[in-house]
A tleap script that builds the chain and sets N, CA, C and O, in Angstrom:
source leaprc.protein.ff14SB
mol = sequence {
  NMET PRO GLU VAL HIE LEU THR LEU GLU TRP
  PRO ASP GLY SER LEU SER GLU LEU TYR SER
  PRO SER THR VAL ILE LEU LYS ARG LEU GLN
  PRO GLY GLN SER LEU ALA VAL ALA ASP LEU
  LYS ALA GLN GLY PHE ALA ALA LEU ALA GLU
  ALA SER GLU ARG VAL ARG ALA ARG TYR GLY
  PHE ALA CYS THR ARG THR ASP GLU GLU ARG
  GLN LYS LEU GLU ARG THR ALA THR ARG PHE
  ASP ASP GLY ASP LEU VAL GLN ILE ARG CALA
}
set mol.1.N position { -65.885 -21.726 63.350 }
set mol.1.CA position { -65.535 -22.733 63.029 }
set mol.1.C position { -64.123 -22.644 63.263 }
set mol.1.O position { -63.430 -21.629 63.184 }
set mol.2.N position { -63.659 -24.157 63.645 }
set mol.2.CA position { -61.985 -24.117 64.065 }
set mol.2.C position { -61.174 -24.404 63.390 }
set mol.2.O position { -61.196 -25.508 62.848 }
set mol.3.N position { -60.039 -23.404 63.153 }
set mol.3.CA position { -58.871 -23.320 62.912 }
set mol.3.C position { -57.952 -24.499 62.928 }
set mol.3.O position { -57.980 -25.067 64.020 }
set mol.4.N position { -57.047 -25.108 61.945 }
set mol.4.CA position { -56.046 -25.705 61.608 }
set mol.4.C position { -55.028 -25.526 61.238 }
set mol.4.O position { -54.819 -25.302 60.045 }
set mol.5.N position { -53.911 -25.575 62.294 }
set mol.5.CA position { -52.617 -24.983 61.366 }
set mol.5.C position { -51.491 -26.320 61.374 }
set mol.5.O position { -51.451 -26.875 62.472 }
set mol.6.N position { -50.859 -26.732 60.647 }
set mol.6.CA position { -50.268 -28.191 60.501 }
set mol.6.C position { -49.148 -27.768 60.101 }
set mol.6.O position { -49.172 -26.853 59.278 }
set mol.7.N position { -48.050 -28.213 60.482 }
set mol.7.CA position { -46.520 -27.803 60.265 }
set mol.7.C position { -46.262 -28.955 59.329 }
set mol.7.O position { -46.643 -30.095 59.596 }
set mol.8.N position { -45.484 -28.581 58.017 }
set mol.8.CA position { -45.099 -29.683 57.513 }
set mol.8.C position { -43.329 -29.575 57.055 }
set mol.8.O position { -42.769 -28.610 56.535 }
set mol.9.N position { -42.802 -30.736 57.399 }
set mol.9.CA position { -41.530 -30.680 57.216 }
set mol.9.C position { -41.307 -31.380 55.948 }
set mol.9.O position { -41.713 -32.515 55.700 }
set mol.10.N position { -40.507 -30.484 55.014 }
set mol.10.CA position { -40.077 -30.562 53.607 }
set mol.10.C position { -38.926 -31.807 53.654 }
set mol.10.O position { -38.482 -32.088 54.767 }
set mol.11.N position { -38.499 -32.455 52.645 }
set mol.11.CA position { -37.565 -33.187 52.303 }
set mol.11.C position { -36.159 -32.651 52.729 }
set mol.11.O position { -35.384 -33.444 53.263 }
set mol.12.N position { -35.828 -31.502 52.548 }
set mol.12.CA position { -34.901 -30.908 53.058 }
set mol.12.C position { -34.446 -30.240 54.856 }
set mol.12.O position { -33.509 -29.758 55.493 }
set mol.13.N position { -35.774 -30.627 54.974 }
set mol.13.CA position { -35.727 -30.425 56.730 }
set mol.13.C position { -36.433 -29.070 56.832 }
set mol.13.O position { -36.975 -28.807 57.906 }
set mol.14.N position { -36.505 -27.864 55.475 }
set mol.14.CA position { -37.572 -27.153 56.033 }
set mol.14.C position { -38.614 -27.329 56.623 }
set mol.14.O position { -38.990 -28.483 56.827 }
set mol.15.N position { -39.578 -25.924 57.184 }
set mol.15.CA position { -40.499 -26.353 57.803 }
set mol.15.C position { -41.663 -24.908 57.507 }
set mol.15.O position { -41.290 -23.768 57.786 }
set mol.16.N position { -42.886 -25.147 56.993 }
set mol.16.CA position { -43.709 -24.445 56.617 }
set mol.16.C position { -45.144 -24.733 57.186 }
set mol.16.O position { -45.462 -25.907 57.376 }
set mol.17.N position { -46.009 -23.739 57.461 }
set mol.17.CA position { -47.271 -23.887 58.381 }
set mol.17.C position { -48.139 -23.979 57.225 }
set mol.17.O position { -47.968 -23.342 56.185 }
set mol.18.N position { -49.196 -24.901 57.477 }
set mol.18.CA position { -50.360 -25.075 55.911 }
set mol.18.C position { -51.433 -24.563 57.284 }
set mol.18.O position { -51.435 -25.004 58.433 }
set mol.19.N position { -52.243 -23.559 56.713 }
set mol.19.CA position { -53.588 -23.087 57.261 }
set mol.19.C position { -54.484 -23.388 56.803 }
set mol.19.O position { -54.557 -23.095 55.609 }
set mol.20.N position { -55.697 -24.135 57.420 }
set mol.20.CA position { -56.960 -24.434 57.162 }
set mol.20.C position { -58.012 -23.707 58.271 }
set mol.20.O position { -57.796 -23.677 59.482 }
set mol.21.N position { -59.369 -23.044 57.505 }
set mol.21.CA position { -60.143 -22.430 58.462 }
set mol.21.C position { -61.105 -23.617 58.848 }
set mol.21.O position { -61.969 -23.237 59.639 }
set mol.22.N position { -61.174 -24.606 58.597 }
set mol.22.CA position { -62.148 -25.663 59.186 }
set mol.22.C position { -60.919 -27.188 59.427 }
set mol.22.O position { -59.846 -27.347 58.844 }
set mol.23.N position { -61.600 -28.159 60.524 }
set mol.23.CA position { -60.952 -29.511 60.247 }
set mol.23.C position { -61.053 -30.245 59.738 }
set mol.23.O position { -60.710 -31.362 60.127 }
set mol.24.N position { -61.842 -29.893 58.017 }
set mol.24.CA position { -62.030 -30.939 57.572 }
set mol.24.C position { -61.013 -31.228 56.669 }
set mol.24.O position { -61.131 -32.026 55.740 }
set mol.25.N position { -59.594 -30.315 57.044 }
set mol.25.CA position { -58.471 -30.965 56.325 }
set mol.25.C position { -57.643 -32.188 56.779 }
set mol.25.O position { -56.843 -32.810 56.079 }
set mol.26.N position { -58.026 -32.474 58.299 }
set mol.26.CA position { -57.546 -33.215 59.010 }
set mol.26.C position { -58.103 -34.704 58.671 }
set mol.26.O position { -57.727 -35.720 59.257 }
set mol.27.N position { -59.181 -34.653 57.497 }
set mol.27.CA position { -59.717 -36.099 56.941 }
set mol.27.C position { -58.463 -36.560 55.920 }
set mol.27.O position { -57.952 -37.661 55.718 }
set mol.28.N position { -58.278 -35.631 55.535 }
set mol.28.CA position { -57.335 -36.207 54.512 }
set mol.28.C position { -55.416 -35.976 54.761 }
set mol.28.O position { -54.554 -36.685 54.242 }
set mol.29.N position { -55.161 -34.693 55.768 }
set mol.29.CA position { -53.642 -34.918 56.155 }
set mol.29.C position { -53.977 -34.648 57.725 }
set mol.29.O position { -54.672 -33.832 58.330 }
set mol.30.N position { -53.108 -35.778 58.095 }
set mol.30.CA position { -53.192 -35.915 59.424 }
set mol.30.C position { -51.884 -35.879 60.113 }
set mol.30.O position { -50.986 -36.390 59.445 }
set mol.31.N position { -51.519 -35.399 61.305 }
set mol.31.CA position { -50.383 -35.453 62.304 }
set mol.31.C position { -49.484 -36.488 62.278 }
set mol.31.O position { -50.016 -37.125 63.187 }
set mol.32.N position { -48.463 -37.224 61.934 }
set mol.32.CA position { -47.776 -38.212 62.098 }
set mol.32.C position { -47.557 -38.658 60.352 }
set mol.32.O position { -46.748 -39.533 60.043 }
set mol.33.N position { -48.136 -38.152 59.633 }
set mol.33.CA position { -48.411 -38.714 58.273 }
set mol.33.C position { -47.262 -38.348 57.417 }
set mol.33.O position { -46.961 -37.176 57.192 }
set mol.34.N position { -46.572 -39.455 56.903 }
set mol.34.CA position { -45.510 -38.840 55.474 }
set mol.34.C position { -46.389 -39.174 54.304 }
set mol.34.O position { -46.967 -40.242 54.099 }
set mol.35.N position { -46.396 -38.107 53.585 }
set mol.35.CA position { -46.965 -38.075 51.857 }
set mol.35.C position { -45.887 -38.104 50.845 }
set mol.35.O position { -44.836 -37.703 51.344 }
set mol.36.N position { -45.788 -38.389 49.774 }
set mol.36.CA position { -45.436 -38.039 48.508 }
set mol.36.C position { -45.589 -36.592 48.441 }
set mol.36.O position { -46.488 -36.238 49.203 }
set mol.37.N position { -44.903 -35.361 47.648 }
set mol.37.CA position { -45.295 -34.603 47.481 }
set mol.37.C position { -46.384 -34.187 46.303 }
set mol.37.O position { -46.666 -33.007 46.094 }
set mol.38.N position { -46.784 -34.943 45.789 }
set mol.38.CA position { -47.592 -35.307 44.832 }
set mol.38.C position { -48.879 -35.578 45.579 }
set mol.38.O position { -49.971 -35.020 45.466 }
set mol.39.N position { -48.448 -36.681 46.460 }
set mol.39.CA position { -50.289 -36.721 47.301 }
set mol.39.C position { -50.188 -35.576 48.409 }
set mol.39.O position { -51.196 -35.399 49.094 }
set mol.40.N position { -49.259 -34.917 48.608 }
set mol.40.CA position { -49.761 -33.566 49.560 }
set mol.40.C position { -50.326 -32.632 49.101 }
set mol.40.O position { -51.191 -31.890 49.565 }
set mol.41.N position { -49.646 -32.682 47.831 }
set mol.41.CA position { -50.579 -31.296 46.924 }
set mol.41.C position { -51.817 -32.191 46.311 }
set mol.41.O position { -52.313 -31.072 46.175 }
set mol.42.N position { -52.469 -32.799 45.977 }
set mol.42.CA position { -53.693 -33.449 45.537 }
set mol.42.C position { -54.359 -33.263 47.071 }
set mol.42.O position { -55.125 -32.300 47.121 }
set mol.43.N position { -54.222 -33.947 48.235 }
set mol.43.CA position { -54.906 -34.033 49.045 }
set mol.43.C position { -54.714 -32.702 49.464 }
set mol.43.O position { -55.856 -32.251 49.547 }
set mol.44.N position { -53.802 -31.695 49.818 }
set mol.44.CA position { -54.182 -30.323 50.220 }
set mol.44.C position { -55.114 -29.507 49.514 }
set mol.44.O position { -56.089 -28.857 49.890 }
set mol.45.N position { -54.623 -29.680 48.485 }
set mol.45.CA position { -55.484 -28.788 47.345 }
set mol.45.C position { -57.094 -29.355 47.167 }
set mol.45.O position { -57.916 -28.568 46.697 }
set mol.46.N position { -57.510 -30.681 47.537 }
set mol.46.CA position { -58.767 -30.890 47.515 }
set mol.46.C position { -59.290 -30.333 49.446 }
set mol.46.O position { -60.358 -29.728 49.525 }
set mol.47.N position { -58.644 -30.541 50.545 }
set mol.47.CA position { -58.988 -30.082 51.499 }
set mol.47.C position { -59.432 -28.733 52.029 }
set mol.47.O position { -60.220 -28.443 52.929 }
set mol.48.N position { -58.412 -27.701 50.891 }
set mol.48.CA position { -58.567 -26.094 51.283 }
set mol.48.C position { -59.682 -25.836 50.680 }
set mol.48.O position { -60.502 -24.989 51.036 }
set mol.49.N position { -59.777 -26.751 49.489 }
set mol.49.CA position { -61.094 -26.271 48.468 }
set mol.49.C position { -61.861 -26.839 49.068 }
set mol.49.O position { -62.787 -26.028 49.032 }
set mol.50.N position { -62.390 -28.056 49.902 }
set mol.50.CA position { -63.426 -28.181 51.037 }
set mol.50.C position { -63.680 -27.465 52.094 }
set mol.50.O position { -64.783 -27.151 52.543 }
set mol.51.N position { -62.235 -27.112 52.638 }
set mol.51.CA position { -62.519 -25.885 53.800 }
set mol.51.C position { -63.117 -24.732 53.223 }
set mol.51.O position { -63.896 -24.227 54.031 }
set mol.52.N position { -63.064 -24.143 52.194 }
set mol.52.CA position { -63.337 -23.247 51.775 }
set mol.52.C position { -65.067 -22.920 51.673 }
set mol.52.O position { -65.826 -22.077 52.151 }
set mol.53.N position { -65.176 -23.967 50.868 }
set mol.53.CA position { -66.847 -24.467 50.792 }
set mol.53.C position { -67.674 -24.219 51.870 }
set mol.53.O position { -68.882 -23.987 51.921 }
set mol.54.N position { -66.593 -24.332 52.956 }
set mol.54.CA position { -67.416 -25.169 54.141 }
set mol.54.C position { -67.953 -23.403 54.748 }
set mol.54.O position { -69.066 -23.099 55.176 }
set mol.55.N position { -67.042 -22.725 54.627 }
set mol.55.CA position { -66.811 -21.320 54.917 }
set mol.55.C position { -68.145 -20.979 54.250 }
set mol.55.O position { -69.084 -20.611 54.955 }
set mol.56.N position { -68.269 -21.083 52.944 }
set mol.56.CA position { -69.227 -20.516 52.077 }
set mol.56.C position { -70.477 -20.619 52.423 }
set mol.56.O position { -71.326 -19.735 52.305 }
set mol.57.N position { -70.675 -22.052 53.001 }
set mol.57.CA position { -72.049 -22.569 53.256 }
set mol.57.C position { -72.504 -22.141 54.618 }
set mol.57.O position { -73.683 -22.242 54.959 }
set mol.58.N position { -71.411 -21.584 55.523 }
set mol.58.CA position { -71.899 -20.996 57.106 }
set mol.58.C position { -71.619 -19.700 56.883 }
set mol.58.O position { -72.152 -18.954 57.704 }
set mol.59.N position { -70.926 -19.137 56.004 }
set mol.59.CA position { -71.075 -17.336 56.641 }
set mol.59.C position { -71.439 -16.350 54.697 }
set mol.59.O position { -71.411 -15.120 54.661 }
set mol.60.N position { -71.762 -17.283 53.229 }
set mol.60.CA position { -71.742 -16.923 52.427 }
set mol.60.C position { -71.174 -16.163 51.588 }
set mol.60.O position { -71.676 -15.376 50.786 }
set mol.61.N position { -69.820 -16.484 51.847 }
set mol.61.CA position { -68.803 -16.328 51.102 }
set mol.61.C position { -67.526 -17.325 51.230 }
set mol.61.O position { -67.417 -18.000 52.253 }
set mol.62.N position { -66.592 -17.415 50.227 }
set mol.62.CA position { -65.461 -18.405 50.036 }
set mol.62.C position { -64.377 -17.862 50.879 }
set mol.62.O position { -64.213 -16.649 51.016 }
set mol.63.N position { -63.418 -19.022 51.611 }
set mol.63.CA position { -62.275 -18.445 52.252 }
set mol.63.C position { -61.234 -17.694 51.478 }
set mol.63.O position { -60.422 -18.542 51.108 }
set mol.64.N position { -60.954 -16.778 51.153 }
set mol.64.CA position { -59.680 -16.231 50.108 }
set mol.64.C position { -58.473 -17.082 50.725 }
set mol.64.O position { -57.529 -17.445 50.025 }
set mol.65.N position { -58.582 -17.391 52.178 }
set mol.65.CA position { -57.326 -17.260 52.450 }
set mol.65.C position { -56.860 -18.854 52.303 }
set mol.65.O position { -55.799 -19.454 52.479 }
set mol.66.N position { -58.195 -19.223 51.891 }
set mol.66.CA position { -56.944 -20.820 51.163 }
set mol.66.C position { -56.986 -20.972 50.180 }
set mol.66.O position { -56.849 -22.144 49.831 }
set mol.67.N position { -57.168 -20.068 49.240 }
set mol.67.CA position { -56.534 -19.504 47.748 }
set mol.67.C position { -54.886 -19.051 48.117 }
set mol.67.O position { -54.018 -19.616 47.452 }
set mol.68.N position { -54.514 -18.188 49.016 }
set mol.68.CA position { -53.382 -18.028 49.365 }
set mol.68.C position { -52.442 -19.378 49.882 }
set mol.68.O position { -51.351 -19.613 49.364 }
set mol.69.N position { -52.913 -20.067 50.771 }
set mol.69.CA position { -52.407 -21.577 51.298 }
set mol.69.C position { -52.348 -22.357 50.000 }
set mol.69.O position { -51.140 -22.466 49.785 }
set mol.70.N position { -52.701 -22.679 49.475 }
set mol.70.CA position { -53.068 -23.349 47.881 }
set mol.70.C position { -51.512 -22.753 47.113 }
set mol.70.O position { -50.503 -23.427 46.909 }
set mol.71.N position { -51.708 -21.455 46.827 }
set mol.71.CA position { -50.810 -21.046 46.216 }
set mol.71.C position { -49.156 -21.160 47.043 }
set mol.71.O position { -48.174 -21.584 46.433 }
set mol.72.N position { -49.109 -20.791 48.219 }
set mol.72.CA position { -48.156 -21.347 49.290 }
set mol.72.C position { -47.576 -22.548 49.175 }
set mol.72.O position { -46.421 -22.936 49.349 }
set mol.73.N position { -48.383 -22.973 48.913 }
set mol.73.CA position { -48.301 -24.964 48.870 }
set mol.73.C position { -47.675 -25.599 47.708 }
set mol.73.O position { -46.997 -26.626 47.724 }
set mol.74.N position { -47.952 -24.931 46.778 }
set mol.74.CA position { -48.060 -24.887 45.006 }
set mol.74.C position { -46.320 -24.683 45.040 }
set mol.74.O position { -45.474 -25.544 44.798 }
set mol.75.N position { -46.117 -23.291 45.413 }
set mol.75.CA position { -44.796 -22.897 45.242 }
set mol.75.C position { -43.586 -23.968 45.879 }
set mol.75.O position { -42.941 -24.722 45.150 }
set mol.76.N position { -43.393 -23.879 47.490 }
set mol.76.CA position { -42.700 -24.679 47.829 }
set mol.76.C position { -42.364 -26.202 47.340 }
set mol.76.O position { -41.224 -26.661 47.279 }
set mol.77.N position { -43.801 -27.041 46.936 }
set mol.77.CA position { -43.840 -28.006 46.623 }
set mol.77.C position { -42.623 -28.419 45.166 }
set mol.77.O position { -41.877 -29.377 44.961 }
set mol.78.N position { -42.972 -26.977 44.292 }
set mol.78.CA position { -42.029 -27.215 43.048 }
set mol.78.C position { -40.775 -27.185 43.366 }
set mol.78.O position { -40.095 -27.156 42.340 }
set mol.79.N position { -39.710 -27.173 44.981 }
set mol.79.CA position { -38.599 -27.426 44.900 }
set mol.79.C position { -38.202 -28.903 45.007 }
set mol.79.O position { -37.089 -29.384 44.794 }
set mol.80.N position { -39.410 -29.575 45.405 }
set mol.80.CA position { -38.718 -31.055 45.421 }
set mol.80.C position { -39.490 -31.777 43.992 }
set mol.80.O position { -40.240 -31.285 43.149 }
set mol.81.N position { -38.925 -33.158 44.164 }
set mol.81.CA position { -39.803 -33.988 43.238 }
set mol.81.C position { -40.815 -34.852 43.832 }
set mol.81.O position { -40.741 -35.469 44.895 }
set mol.82.N position { -41.935 -34.800 42.847 }
set mol.82.CA position { -43.136 -35.345 43.003 }
set mol.82.C position { -43.139 -36.794 44.279 }
set mol.82.O position { -43.921 -37.009 45.204 }
set mol.83.N position { -41.910 -37.576 43.811 }
set mol.83.CA position { -41.778 -38.661 45.262 }
set mol.83.C position { -41.370 -38.083 46.344 }
set mol.83.O position { -42.140 -38.286 47.283 }
set mol.84.N position { -40.367 -37.371 46.624 }
set mol.84.CA position { -40.108 -37.214 47.777 }
set mol.84.C position { -41.385 -36.779 48.745 }
set mol.84.O position { -42.448 -36.266 48.397 }
set mol.85.N position { -40.851 -37.220 50.318 }
set mol.85.CA position { -41.961 -37.604 51.443 }
set mol.85.C position { -41.591 -35.916 52.099 }
set mol.85.O position { -40.658 -35.117 52.184 }
set mol.86.N position { -42.849 -36.050 52.413 }
set mol.86.CA position { -43.425 -34.650 53.567 }
set mol.86.C position { -43.576 -35.134 54.935 }
set mol.86.O position { -44.487 -35.956 54.832 }
set mol.87.N position { -43.342 -35.114 55.720 }
set mol.87.CA position { -43.870 -35.139 56.831 }
set mol.87.C position { -44.851 -34.173 58.028 }
set mol.87.O position { -44.467 -33.176 58.639 }
set mol.88.N position { -45.908 -34.700 58.088 }
set mol.88.CA position { -47.004 -33.203 58.560 }
set mol.88.C position { -46.715 -33.821 60.010 }
set mol.88.O position { -46.496 -34.993 60.315 }
set mol.89.N position { -46.770 -32.864 60.676 }
set mol.89.CA position { -46.456 -32.257 62.431 }
set mol.89.C position { -47.936 -31.887 62.763 }
set mol.89.O position { -48.587 -31.605 61.757 }
set mol.90.N position { -48.700 -31.816 64.087 }
set mol.90.CA position { -49.420 -30.565 64.463 }
set mol.90.C position { -49.047 -29.571 64.487 }
set mol.90.O position { -49.782 -28.643 64.825 }
savepdb mol mol.pdb
quit
């Protein structure tokens, strides 16, 4: 299963990486896109859940790293207002 690593540029200019075990994340989050923090969380959480389920379907167990990525995304997002924009990079 191809992995995806996206770089997120937060409103303060800081960068973080978002990992997905599946390219399914690219249906919701695409490089070059800017999203409000609230939308990034909603789309990111949904994409990570879907990616984890793809791993489960293929290997018989969910991807626990997607839970860690979700928590990391949530922690970082709490530093900003819901309407602040985040840039998605490749």
